[in-house]
C-alpha positions as CSV (number, residue, x, y, z in Angstrom):
1,X,20.5,3.3,-14.7
2,X,20.7,5.5,-11.6
3,X,21.1,4.4,-8.6
4,X,18.1,5.6,-6.5
5,X,16.1,3.5,-9.1
6,X,18.0,0.4,-8.5
7,X,17.8,0.7,-4.8
8,X,13.9,1.1,-5.4
9,X,13.9,-1.8,-7.5
10,X,15.8,-3.6,-4.8
11,X,13.9,-2.9,-1.9
12,X,10.9,-3.8,-3.7
13,X,12.4,-7.5,-4.2
14,X,13.4,-7.4,-1.0
15,X,9.6,-7.2,0.0
16,X,8.2,-9.5,-3.0
17,X,10.6,-12.4,-1.5
18,X,9.2,-11.9,1.9
19,X,6.2,-11.9,0.8
20,X,6.5,-15.4,-1.5
21,X,7.7,-17.0,1.1
22,X,5.8,-16.2,3.7
23,X,3.2,-17.6,1.0
24,X,5.2,-20.4,0.2
25,X,5.4,-21.4,3.8
26,X,1.6,-20.9,4.3
27,X,0.9,-18.3,6.1
28,X,0.2,-15.4,4.5
29,X,-2.9,-14.6,6.3
30,X,-1.5,-14.6,9.2
31,X,1.1,-12.8,8.4
32,X,-0.8,-9.8,6.4
33,X,-0.4,-7.1,8.9
34,X,3.5,-7.4,9.7
35,X,4.0,-7.6,5.8
36,X,2.1,-4.3,5.4
37,X,4.5,-2.7,8.6
38,X,7.6,-4.7,6.6
39,X,6.7,-2.9,3.2
40,X,6.3,0.6,4.8
41,X,9.6,0.0,6.7
42,X,11.5,-1.1,3.0
43,X,10.0,1.9,1.5
44,X,11.6,4.2,4.5
45,X,15.1,2.2,3.7
46,X,14.8,2.5,0.0
47,X,14.5,6.2,0.1
48,X,17.0,6.7,2.7
49,X,19.6,4.3,1.3
50,X,18.6,5.7,-2.5
51,X,19.5,9.4,-1.7
52,X,22.3,8.5,0.6
53,X,24.0,6.5,-2.1
54,X,23.0,8.9,-4.7
55,X,24.9,11.7,-3.0
56,X,27.8,9.4,-2.3
57,X,28.6,9.3,-5.8
58,X,28.0,13.1,-6.1
59,X,30.6,13.2,-3.9
60,X,28.4,14.4,-0.7
61,X,28.0,17.8,-2.7
62,X,25.9,20.2,-0.7
63,X,23.4,21.0,-3.9
64,X,19.9,22.7,-3.1
65,X,17.1,20.8,-1.1
66,X,14.6,20.3,-3.9
67,X,17.3,18.1,-5.8
68,X,18.4,16.1,-2.7
69,X,14.1,15.2,-2.7
70,X,14.1,14.5,-6.6
71,X,16.7,11.9,-5.9
72,X,14.6,10.5,-2.6
73,X,11.5,10.6,-4.1
74,X,12.8,8.1,-7.1
75,X,13.6,5.4,-5.0
76,X,10.3,6.1,-3.2
77,X,7.6,6.1,-6.4
78,X,10.0,3.2,-8.2
79,X,9.0,1.3,-5.3
80,X,5.5,2.2,-4.8
81,X,4.8,1.2,-8.4
82,X,6.7,-1.9,-8.2
83,X,5.3,-3.4,-5.5
84,X,1.4,-1.8,-6.7
85,X,1.9,-3.9,-9.9
86,X,3.5,-7.1,-7.5
87,X,0.1,-6.2,-5.4
88,X,-1.9,-6.4,-8.5
89,X,-0.8,-9.6,-9.6
90,X,-0.4,-11.3,-6.2
91,X,-4.0,-10.5,-5.4
92,X,-5.3,-11.7,-8.8
93,X,-3.1,-14.7,-10.0
94,X,-1.1,-15.4,-6.5
95,X,-3.2,-15.9,-3.6
96,X,-6.6,-14.8,-3.7
97,X,-6.9,-16.2,-0.2
98,X,-6.1,-12.6,1.4
99,X,-8.6,-10.8,-0.4
100,X,-11.2,-13.7,-0.1
101,X,-10.8,-13.3,3.4
102,X,-11.3,-9.7,3.8
103,X,-14.3,-9.7,1.6
104,X,-15.7,-12.9,3.9
105,X,-15.0,-9.9,6.8
106,X,-16.5,-7.2,4.9
107,X,-20.1,-9.2,4.1
108,X,-20.1,-11.0,7.8
109,X,-20.1,-7.1,8.8
110,X,-22.7,-6.3,6.9
111,X,-25.0,-8.7,8.0
112,X,-23.9,-8.3,11.9
113,X,-25.0,-4.6,11.2
114,X,-28.1,-5.4,9.5
115,X,-28.9,-9.1,10.6
116,X,-33.2,-8.9,9.1
117,X,-35.7,-7.3,7.4
118,X,-37.0,-5.9,10.6
119,X,-33.6,-3.8,11.0
120,X,-33.7,-3.1,7.3
121,X,-37.3,-1.7,7.7
122,X,-35.7,0.8,10.6
123,X,-32.6,1.9,7.7
124,X,-35.3,2.3,4.8
125,X,-37.1,5.0,7.0
126,X,-33.8,6.9,7.1
127,X,-32.1,6.2,3.7
128,X,-34.6,7.0,1.3
129,X,-32.2,4.7,-1.5
130,X,-33.5,1.6,-0.3
131,X,-37.4,3.1,-0.3
132,X,-38.8,0.4,-3.0
133,X,-35.8,-1.9,-2.3
134,X,-36.4,-5.4,-0.4
135,X,-33.7,-6.5,2.1
136,X,-32.2,-9.5,-0.2
137,X,-31.8,-6.6,-2.8
138,X,-30.5,-4.4,-0.4
139,X,-27.9,-7.1,0.8
140,X,-27.2,-8.3,-2.2
141,X,-25.8,-5.0,-3.1
142,X,-24.2,-4.6,-0.3
143,X,-22.1,-7.7,-1.0
144,X,-21.3,-6.5,-4.3
145,X,-20.2,-3.4,-3.1
146,X,-17.5,-5.4,-0.9
147,X,-16.7,-7.6,-3.8
148,X,-16.0,-4.8,-6.3
149,X,-14.2,-2.3,-3.1
150,X,-11.7,-5.0,-2.5
151,X,-11.0,-6.2,-6.3
152,X,-7.4,-6.2,-7.0
153,X,-7.6,-3.3,-9.4
154,X,-8.7,-1.2,-6.1
155,X,-5.9,-3.2,-3.9
156,X,-3.7,-2.1,-6.6
157,X,-4.7,1.5,-6.6
158,X,-4.9,1.9,-3.2
159,X,-1.4,0.4,-3.3
160,X,-0.4,2.7,-5.4
161,X,-1.8,5.9,-3.6
162,X,-0.6,4.9,-0.3
163,X,2.9,4.1,-0.9
164,X,3.3,7.1,-3.6
165,X,1.9,9.6,-0.8
166,X,4.1,7.8,1.9
167,X,6.9,8.3,-0.6
168,X,6.6,12.1,-0.6
169,X,6.1,12.2,2.7
170,X,8.9,10.2,3.8
171,X,11.5,11.1,0.7
172,X,10.7,15.3,2.5
173,X,11.9,14.1,5.7
174,X,14.7,11.4,5.0
175,X,16.0,14.7,2.6
176,X,15.6,17.0,5.7
177,X,17.0,14.3,8.2
178,X,20.0,13.5,5.6
179,X,21.1,17.0,5.0
180,X,20.6,18.4,8.3
181,X,22.3,15.5,10.6
182,X,23.8,13.0,8.4
183,X,25.5,15.1,6.0
184,X,25.9,18.4,7.2
185,X,30.1,18.1,7.8
186,X,30.5,16.6,4.6
187,X,31.3,18.3,1.4
């Protein structure tokens, strides 16, 4: 197995362990935002360490930029896919409380924005979609949308897309910095 792939798995495992420790400590909901930041930081570390160790295996050969980018992106993409798969499993089987809290916040926001049928009548004037629907139909539809948008599958897709974007973005800049700053005098 390539070093860059191993490093992607290794850093993903670190985040999984941290997440499970927070879950078993009972503070997974409270530390959700910090977990996201740790996730992004570990993605950056996976890319940087993966590229550096791969370049070290190659005796710091200069090579071309796109080849180095490929090594960096391998670590990042492996990390993204592993984390996205774990997040799907985590939110569907292990800890549904975070997802339920997000759904409840969304439903509460819906009820705050449209608290009664009078406000709904004003909304109906502006949006012809709801012309023949009652206030209860509107609330039920919006709650169903909130539940479907925050499903384990949608969370999986969001993590996969988001982490893949960050992986490619970070890979470009880590490769640039690695070539121009860190490895400029080696080879």
